[in-house]
Phi, psi and omega in degrees: 000128176279146175231127180248172186298172186269142179239154175288317181219134173249128177249125185259109176114127185258021173284201190288323174292319181291323178295316181291323181295312181299313182301309179299313181295323181291320184287342175268020174065029172271149177275112195247138170247123172255115184260124180212154183293323179214117184297337179282354174247021172295129178079014180300146177248089185282348178245237185291138181271065179207161177225132174105202186118183181290124185086304179296318180293331175298314176306316184294319178297323178290323172302314178301318185294332181269005176088017185287169187273322187315310183299324178293322177297321181296316180300329185268350187226011183288154173248333177206149177235135176219140173260115184274154172067033183294341178278357177254178181290165186298336183294330189242017176273155185215118176291133173226132182244130169279134190242140168280104193294326179295315183293314180305311179299317179296318179294322178297311180304315182292324179297322180290323184287330186275340185290125183295342183259007179242131173250138182249132171238127178272098181197175176243130177277133180253338191204143171264127179277124185229130174235121177048051175067021180232128177294138178233355180152195181225160177232128181268176185290349176258009175092357181290135175250132178243135185256140175190146176271358181227121174231131177253116179262123180227073194273350179058230181258022186272343185285107182053040178301140176222117178274139179239129172225097185062236181277353180269140168215157180203147178301127175189146172281327167199185183312117175066026177228142188292148171278160180251095183272317185296322183289324176292319174299321178297317179301316180299318179298337180286344180105357178294140172276122176252151175229187185231127175236176175214160172214175185211171178213148181277171178290151171261144185240144177292125184302316184291351178261008180255135176271092183290344176293344178264000180255158175271128183283136178249114184283155172286159173262149178271101185242152180251005175206150175246210181281336181291158176300316183290131177304137178207121182283139181281105183254330178289139187209075174270140186286136168251164186217165180236125170250173179219142175285170178219183185296325178296313177309311184294326178293325179299315182294316181300320184291340184244012182305324182295347181261355174290138181301327182285313186275346178280344180100357181295326179268123177265329185289152181274138181262171181292124183297323186263009174218064186284157174293163180295327175292326177290319178300313182293320181291315185281328182240064188295339180284347183273127180265359178202148175229141181291143169234123177264117187268114188234137176293146177264336178213168180296333178287339176057039178286314179242150179242156178251112177274095185292134178106359181228042172299146187204157173239021180292156176299162183305312184294326181287324179298322181289316181298317181293313177308312186287350178278351189267130179301124185099342181247016183303329180245016184299138178260122174282120181272318180220137181289151170285157175205166171250150175231128178262144183200161176277151173223163178259124176300120186289354174287359173273005186251154168271173184291346178267009178068021173269139178299145183290324185265343179240109181292131179090354179261114177254147177232141182209140174096214184297340176296339178264002174094014177264171178223138178115143182293321186292316181301314179301309181298322178298318178290323181301313183294326178290315180297318177299316178298314182288329178292318176301314179301318178294327178294334179264000182058042177256165183296144180290163183246118183240134169256125184269171183296329180275358180258331189190158173288326173306313176300322176298312182304307184294323178296315177301315178299312187278337178280312187252348178075185176223150170235005175205157180309128183274129176231143182277135172229158174295337181292346177281346184266131176277340183236060189297323184292338180256001179242049184276163174299319190294332185257014182304319184291325179291333180274325193238343191291326175300319177296318179296320178296321178293328176285333183102007183268343177262123180290155184306314184298320175293322182293317177303314176297319177297317179303316182293318181293325181294318182291323177298321183287320180297319179291322179294318179297315181294322182296314178294321178289337174279325184285327185238147173285155183305317183295326182286323175299315182295322179291320177297326189263354179294132175056031179280127176267319177247100190281341187303307183293327180296311180294321180295320180295316180293325186277325181092358181200174187248134171253182173296153186303320181293320177291331174293320175297317175299317180296316179299313185293319180295330181279313185290322187247031186309305184297321180294318181295322176299318183296322180291321177296324178295320176296325174299317178296320180298317184291326179299326175292322181292331176298334183273351184266109179288134184302142177301155175297149180304326185292333178281333182280324186302118175078012180297123181304130175092349181258108185298161176296320179301319182286326173300316181300314181294323176297317180292327181289313186273336178054055182293139182280328182229170176300320179304319176295319181298324177303337186271347183288131182304133173091352176286117185271162175297333173294323179290325178294322174301315178297320180293320176297319178297320176302327181284311185283326183221066185299333179298324178299316183293315182295322180296317181300323182288329182275349185270000000 
């Protein structure tokens, strides 16, 4: 057995969670070992070549505010920029970037190799070394042992990964890469509860074989900022297109549903509800006679395209017939077949808020191993796991983001409080405080925290402080210059806020700060209301849930709600408020049971 030197933090897996975990810990001056199968595939985008969107984009802005790497890589590798939901308020708009996946991967790999605090080992981990419930290191498949008291697992779809293409299946973590069976078996032996999920990807098509004249062009947006803190005008504009399925396409799928890996019963894992396969769409939404396909470039060279919206586990012949039934794809050449991949995950209700397992000290989990789907969700968990692994190595207090502070905090709270039975994806609808958790104010919310941790560089922090002062002065100026009713009148039904804000202010700020100013002025009273709600919930966080014997048979508390409380085991009233189906009336009863338990007992006895 070979033995190598000691590291402060070991990160297993070089996907988006692993990259952010390693980057954060290394920037906090921890000595990091990143273990991955192939250093040239660090930060690989095996599915859609894009980052962001509604909810997901909020997470990327928060990663940026904390000094993460993903936003920087996006700025250097994006092909097209669009702001989604522009006809709605700023709280639910979402920046989405089309990415050159090869360039992104190369940049991520180079960033890991260039960082002085990161060492890379190309190997597969088979075992976590644990002594008396404390992590001591990892053992690879060649018998090498690496020592550390902190290990971050970011295994993606590799745990007992099984790829399905029609009636065929074979072990793999993703296309042409080995699955991790030994590590999955080891995790089961530790007592952790594992489950099974699945995801999928569409076939890739040769660009030159597509008739783009039959497709609808999707234009880029003219934007003055991306995910990074530093202002950057979106100048890259590679075209994306929209194709559509038709009744003939649907008939091909319907006639072959029995050959789909999912509908034949070969796949046991649950797939993502909000990113269904094309066979799932056609089976579940039989009334729809067409579905959009977003035809997206995978690289700047535009050799292959990614047809988003038609992930599939159909056999090869069905994939060909289906693709050729679509207008514009009549002669399309499939370069890579679509497939579904089934994999193990760890039920995340076994984690603490710092993403450390409850029963094994020093073992942190991030990404798809926690039941999430998406690069952004993985990266958001990765940066938190990396920060906390570094803090633990220094015996410092853990770092927690709450629901009222960030979308990352919402995601982690959802995962550990309610667990998952299907892949978890972020939406703005999951946030109770959308107006105070906007994209534009991510830096105001989190950059101070990142600087204190050591993840935000001095140059960025100095510029942030200057920008913050400018914003505060601008806000004060407008509110001094105009009465509230005049501000409300000027901002009512405004489509383009920039010229209005500039006129009110008398000078110009950065576009992102102008958006912040607009939101703070237009939604001032609603924002105040959300802050009052945050204060109310803070009080509920101090209220420990009543004992079960007090809840059993409590008048006014339905059996359904009692069962949900027993299932989710909320620690506080604030936790109970997050359980689906828990009513305000039930919360009032629980508060009463805490404040005046004798009244509840008397009611039960009458």
